[in-house]
Backbone as CSV, one residue per row, in Angstrom:
resi,resn,N_x,N_y,N_z,CA_x,CA_y,CA_z,C_x,C_y,C_z
1,UNK,276.550,272.443,180.112,276.458,273.812,179.641,277.514,274.111,178.571
2,UNK,278.760,273.682,178.802,279.822,273.913,177.827,279.492,273.237,176.503
3,UNK,278.959,272.036,176.572,278.612,271.310,175.348,277.568,272.067,174.535
4,UNK,276.576,272.640,175.202,275.536,273.385,174.494,276.101,274.649,173.849
5,UNK,276.967,275.340,174.572,277.569,276.562,174.024,278.430,276.224,172.810
6,UNK,279.273,275.219,172.953,280.131,274.824,171.826,279.302,274.325,170.644
7,UNK,278.225,273.612,170.927,277.344,273.149,169.838,276.784,274.336,169.063
8,UNK,276.388,275.379,169.795,275.896,276.587,169.128,276.975,277.267,168.314
9,UNK,278.177,277.353,168.882,279.307,277.963,168.164,279.592,277.199,166.875
10,UNK,279.617,275.872,166.981,279.940,275.052,165.807,278.828,275.129,164.761
11,UNK,277.586,275.057,165.194,276.473,275.104,164.238,276.399,276.470,163.556
12,UNK,276.432,277.529,164.339,276.347,278.877,163.760,277.596,279.180,162.920
13,UNK,278.763,278.809,163.435,279.997,279.078,162.705,280.090,278.320,161.394
14,UNK,279.737,277.039,161.416,279.790,276.248,160.183,278.741,276.743,159.192
15,UNK,277.584,277.129,159.701,276.559,277.700,158.828,277.003,279.012,158.213
16,UNK,277.700,279.826,158.990,278.198,281.104,158.479,279.256,280.890,157.403
17,UNK,280.207,280.011,157.675,281.251,279.710,156.682,280.614,279.202,155.390
18,UNK,279.715,278.240,155.520,279.068,277.671,154.333,278.259,278.736,153.606
19,UNK,277.536,279.561,154.351,276.737,280.612,153.723,277.579,281.613,152.962
20,UNK,278.691,282.011,153.547,279.592,282.943,152.856,280.128,282.298,151.582
21,UNK,280.549,281.040,151.686,281.076,280.361,150.498,280.016,280.224,149.405
22,UNK,278.784,279.909,149.784,277.714,279.782,148.796,277.439,281.140,148.156
23,UNK,277.417,282.209,148.949,277.191,283.547,148.392,278.271,283.911,147.374
24,UNK,279.512,283.580,147.696,280.601,283.843,146.757,280.426,282.985,145.505
25,UNK,280.029,281.734,145.691,279.869,280.814,144.565,278.776,281.262,143.597
26,UNK,277.637,281.709,144.123,276.485,281.984,143.255,276.341,283.447,142.857
27,UNK,277.032,284.372,143.547,276.834,285.774,143.230,278.138,286.539,143.020
28,UNK,278.999,286.541,144.035,280.232,287.321,143.938,281.121,286.791,142.810
29,UNK,281.322,285.486,142.776,282.179,284.883,141.743,281.709,285.172,140.332
30,UNK,280.422,284.908,140.020,279.949,285.233,138.670,280.059,286.723,138.329
31,UNK,279.800,287.593,139.301,279.929,289.029,139.044,281.383,289.378,138.716
32,UNK,282.307,288.793,139.461,283.725,289.087,139.215,284.195,288.489,137.890
33,UNK,283.597,287.373,137.490,283.954,286.773,136.200,283.515,287.643,135.028
34,UNK,282.480,288.440,135.239,281.981,289.306,134.175,282.782,290.606,134.060
35,UNK,283.669,290.860,134.998,284.449,292.099,135.004,285.666,291.996,134.100
36,UNK,286.074,293.154,133.611,287.353,293.233,132.924,288.480,293.100,133.942
37,UNK,289.681,292.960,133.431,290.827,292.707,134.312,291.023,293.792,135.368
38,UNK,291.013,295.041,134.975,291.257,296.129,135.927,290.169,296.170,137.000
39,UNK,288.903,296.048,136.578,287.795,296.028,137.549,287.935,294.847,138.503
40,UNK,288.271,293.694,137.930,288.406,292.481,138.731,289.498,292.629,139.785
41,UNK,290.657,293.130,139.389,291.755,293.283,140.338,291.388,294.255,141.461
42,UNK,290.706,295.319,141.129,290.278,296.288,142.158,289.242,295.658,143.078
43,UNK,288.248,295.002,142.517,287.202,294.364,143.334,287.804,293.277,144.229
44,UNK,288.719,292.515,143.682,289.362,291.449,144.456,290.099,292.020,145.664
45,UNK,290.813,293.096,145.448,291.544,293.731,146.560,290.577,294.258,147.613
46,UNK,289.486,294.864,147.187,288.517,295.414,148.135,287.803,294.316,148.914
47,UNK,287.398,293.265,148.243,286.707,292.162,148.922,287.636,291.440,149.894
48,UNK,288.888,291.306,149.522,289.842,290.596,150.365,290.058,291.243,151.716
49,UNK,289.870,292.533,151.807,290.065,293.240,153.082,289.126,292.733,154.170
50,UNK,287.951,292.298,153.794,286.995,291.803,154.784,287.067,290.306,154.986
51,UNK,287.172,289.572,153.891,287.158,288.107,153.982,288.410,287.549,154.643
52,UNK,289.557,288.067,154.268,290.809,287.447,154.710,291.046,287.514,156.217
53,UNK,290.721,288.588,156.900,290.923,288.528,158.350,289.879,287.653,159.046
54,UNK,288.646,287.636,158.546,287.551,286.939,159.223,287.594,285.432,159.039
55,UNK,287.708,284.988,157.818,287.488,283.573,157.532,288.477,282.623,158.220
56,UNK,289.771,282.876,158.221,290.663,281.935,158.910,290.373,281.828,160.402
57,UNK,290.080,282.955,161.036,289.774,282.931,162.468,288.488,282.142,162.715
58,UNK,287.466,282.417,161.948,286.184,281.734,162.105,286.324,280.227,161.902
59,UNK,286.985,279.824,160.834,287.140,278.394,160.552,287.967,277.720,161.648
60,UNK,289.008,278.378,162.130,289.826,277.784,163.202,289.039,277.609,164.496
61,UNK,288.275,278.606,164.881,287.470,278.511,166.110,286.460,277.373,165.993
62,UNK,285.796,277.292,164.865,284.786,276.247,164.669,285.445,274.862,164.635
63,UNK,286.577,274.757,163.972,287.280,273.473,163.887,287.696,272.976,165.269
64,UNK,288.320,273.836,166.045,288.761,273.447,167.396,287.573,273.125,168.303
65,UNK,286.504,273.897,168.172,285.302,273.628,168.968,284.692,272.284,168.607
66,UNK,284.713,271.944,167.346,284.189,270.641,166.916,284.991,269.481,167.475
67,UNK,286.321,269.620,167.487,287.147,268.566,168.080,286.874,268.449,169.582
68,UNK,286.702,269.586,170.263,286.380,269.545,171.696,285.053,268.835,171.928
69,UNK,284.094,269.080,171.059,282.796,268.421,171.199,282.894,266.915,170.995
70,UNK,283.883,266.477,170.264,284.093,265.033,170.107,284.355,264.357,171.445
71,UNK,285.013,265.064,172.341,285.287,264.509,173.672,284.099,264.690,174.621
72,UNK,283.345,265.760,174.428,282.274,266.086,175.360,280.936,265.421,175.029
73,UNK,280.722,265.095,173.779,279.412,264.630,173.325,279.242,263.126,173.462
74,UNK,277.988,262.752,173.443,277.633,261.339,173.309,277.398,261.077,171.829
75,UNK,277.216,259.818,171.474,276.940,259.482,170.076,275.628,260.120,169.660
76,UNK,275.480,260.523,168.430,276.402,260.460,167.306,277.383,261.645,167.243
77,UNK,277.207,262.635,168.130,278.087,263.796,168.112,279.536,263.461,168.363
78,UNK,279.775,262.410,169.123,281.146,261.992,169.417,281.919,261.710,168.122
79,UNK,281.191,261.270,167.094,281.808,260.993,165.795,281.594,262.154,164.824
80,UNK,280.375,262.690,164.788,280.038,263.675,163.757,280.733,265.022,163.943
81,UNK,280.903,265.489,165.176,281.607,266.761,165.365,283.064,266.681,164.895
82,UNK,283.808,265.632,165.273,285.168,265.528,164.724,285.199,265.333,163.202
83,UNK,284.217,264.625,162.659,284.149,264.482,161.197,283.992,265.864,160.564
84,UNK,283.116,266.674,161.129,282.932,268.035,160.609,284.231,268.834,160.724
85,UNK,284.948,268.663,161.827,286.214,269.385,161.994,287.254,268.935,160.973
86,UNK,287.288,267.649,160.668,288.211,267.159,159.634,287.835,267.755,158.279
87,UNK,286.545,267.831,157.991,286.107,268.466,156.745,286.514,269.941,156.713
88,UNK,286.433,270.606,157.862,286.862,272.005,157.927,288.383,272.138,157.797
89,UNK,289.122,271.134,158.256,290.561,271.123,157.970,290.787,271.032,156.461
90,UNK,289.921,270.287,155.781,289.973,270.231,154.317,289.704,271.595,153.696
91,UNK,288.733,272.315,154.261,288.454,273.686,153.798,289.709,274.537,153.937
92,UNK,290.361,274.434,155.089,291.573,275.217,155.322,292.682,274.821,154.352
93,UNK,292.829,273.528,154.126,293.876,273.055,153.207,293.635,273.585,151.800
94,UNK,292.399,273.481,151.331,292.069,273.989,149.989,292.330,275.491,149.924
95,UNK,291.927,276.198,150.963,292.135,277.650,150.982,293.619,277.985,150.923
96,UNK,294.408,277.369,151.795,295.831,277.712,151.898,296.665,277.208,150.732
97,UNK,296.278,276.070,150.166,297.063,275.509,149.067,296.536,275.897,147.687
98,UNK,295.265,276.298,147.607,294.667,276.636,146.321,294.335,278.104,146.173
99,UNK,293.370,278.574,146.948,292.867,279.935,146.767,293.832,281.023,147.224
100,UNK,294.449,280.859,148.385,295.317,281.915,148.916,296.518,282.191,148.000
101,UNK,297.210,281.175,147.484,298.311,281.497,146.560,297.843,282.270,145.321
102,UNK,296.660,281.937,144.826,296.127,282.693,143.683,295.853,284.129,144.122
103,UNK,295.229,284.302,145.279,294.946,285.652,145.784,296.228,286.470,145.906
104,UNK,297.256,285.860,146.455,298.528,286.585,146.644,299.158,286.964,145.303
105,UNK,298.996,286.104,144.309,299.596,286.394,143.004,298.945,287.597,142.337
106,UNK,297.735,287.931,142.742,297.024,289.049,142.115,297.490,290.406,142.619
107,UNK,298.023,290.448,143.822,298.368,291.739,144.426,299.431,292.497,143.635
108,UNK,300.289,291.817,142.921,301.345,292.486,142.176,301.035,292.706,140.711
109,UNK,299.844,292.318,140.272,299.525,292.441,138.851,299.112,293.853,138.482
110,UNK,299.549,294.271,137.300,299.126,295.556,136.748,297.776,295.371,136.056
111,UNK,297.088,296.471,135.856,295.766,296.422,135.239,295.822,296.124,133.744
112,UNK,297.007,296.133,133.174,297.128,295.803,131.757,298.368,294.941,131.547
113,UNK,298.523,294.437,130.338,299.660,293.574,130.034,299.250,292.115,130.016
114,UNK,300.205,291.257,129.713,299.869,289.832,129.615,299.556,289.232,130.981
115,UNK,298.635,288.291,130.974,298.309,287.571,132.211,297.567,286.306,131.858
116,UNK,297.596,285.374,132.766,296.784,284.169,132.645,295.650,284.330,133.646
117,UNK,294.429,284.402,133.151,293.268,284.655,133.998,293.152,283.576,135.082
118,UNK,293.244,283.955,136.356,293.214,282.983,137.448,291.808,282.571,137.870
119,UNK,290.794,283.222,137.344,289.441,282.997,137.842,288.923,281.577,137.665
120,UNK,289.135,280.903,136.538,288.620,279.523,136.437,289.236,278.583,137.482
121,UNK,290.536,278.674,137.701,291.176,277.817,138.695,290.720,278.196,140.100
122,UNK,290.612,279.480,140.385,290.152,279.935,141.697,288.747,279.402,141.973
123,UNK,287.867,279.475,140.958,286.489,278.974,141.122,286.475,277.477,141.389
124,UNK,287.335,276.731,140.717,287.379,275.278,140.941,287.769,274.970,142.382
125,UNK,288.796,275.640,142.884,289.187,275.452,144.287,288.054,275.880,145.223
126,UNK,287.410,276.972,144.876,286.327,277.473,145.737,285.140,276.508,145.764
127,UNK,284.811,275.914,144.635,283.723,274.912,144.618,284.051,273.749,145.542
128,UNK,285.305,273.311,145.548,285.709,272.208,146.413,285.563,272.580,147.884
129,UNK,286.048,273.750,148.270,285.937,274.101,149.688,284.492,274.385,150.088
130,UNK,283.679,274.854,149.158,282.257,275.042,149.458,281.589,273.696,149.707
131,UNK,281.913,272.706,148.902,281.349,271.356,149.100,281.796,270.777,150.440
132,UNK,283.058,270.941,150.790,283.548,270.450,152.087,282.835,271.142,153.245
133,UNK,282.646,272.448,153.138,281.939,273.191,154.191,280.484,272.730,154.294
134,UNK,279.839,272.483,153.171,278.449,272.015,153.192,278.344,270.634,153.830
135,UNK,279.298,269.772,153.557,279.313,268.451,154.210,279.537,268.598,155.708
136,UNK,280.417,269.514,156.110,280.644,269.766,157.535,279.366,270.274,158.190
137,UNK,278.665,271.175,157.526,277.410,271.698,158.066,276.372,270.591,158.207
138,UNK,276.330,269.694,157.267,275.407,268.565,157.358,275.731,267.697,158.570
139,UNK,277.008,267.389,158.755,277.410,266.566,159.905,277.083,267.243,161.227
140,UNK,277.353,268.539,161.321,277.071,269.283,162.554,275.562,269.350,162.808
141,UNK,274.802,269.580,161.770,273.349,269.668,161.935,272.781,268.347,162.452
142,UNK,273.200,267.249,161.874,272.739,265.933,162.345,273.160,265.713,163.779
143,UNK,274.388,266.066,164.118,274.874,265.876,165.495,274.053,266.684,166.486
144,UNK,273.752,267.921,166.150,272.985,268.777,167.059,271.547,268.274,167.188
145,UNK,270.937,267.913,166.075,269.538,267.456,166.111,269.392,266.101,166.804
146,UNK,270.422,265.277,166.736,270.354,263.931,167.338,270.842,263.902,168.780
147,UNK,271.288,265.054,169.300,271.810,265.086,170.680,270.702,264.701,171.673
148,UNK,271.087,263.921,172.698,270.080,263.510,173.678,269.562,264.679,174.504
């Protein structure tokens, strides 16, 4: 029973993380790139209020659940769930070392004056974590579908 519940948590959670990242990649990011600096800074602050509390908690719960499933599952889940969790650790690393420092640097910026536009670098980091999340979702999906 625990294995089935955790499998659902990991599958739904990894799908949610990947879906949010894809939505940001294909819609939110391009919309924000089309904004002027003042609009962008305001939109970034507003969007961050929802994403920042949710995403770290969600990714951590899914990551830990995936590692637990490595002990509880039979093959191929015994390997694929921990692989997905390692990929999600990569998502966290990219977020904390790439995207979050850029996000924090924006909070003190004025709407005018000199600046180096952070959006191209932020998008590059975001593409990487989206790819890692998609690979994690693939591993989890195969593990769930192949479960005995």
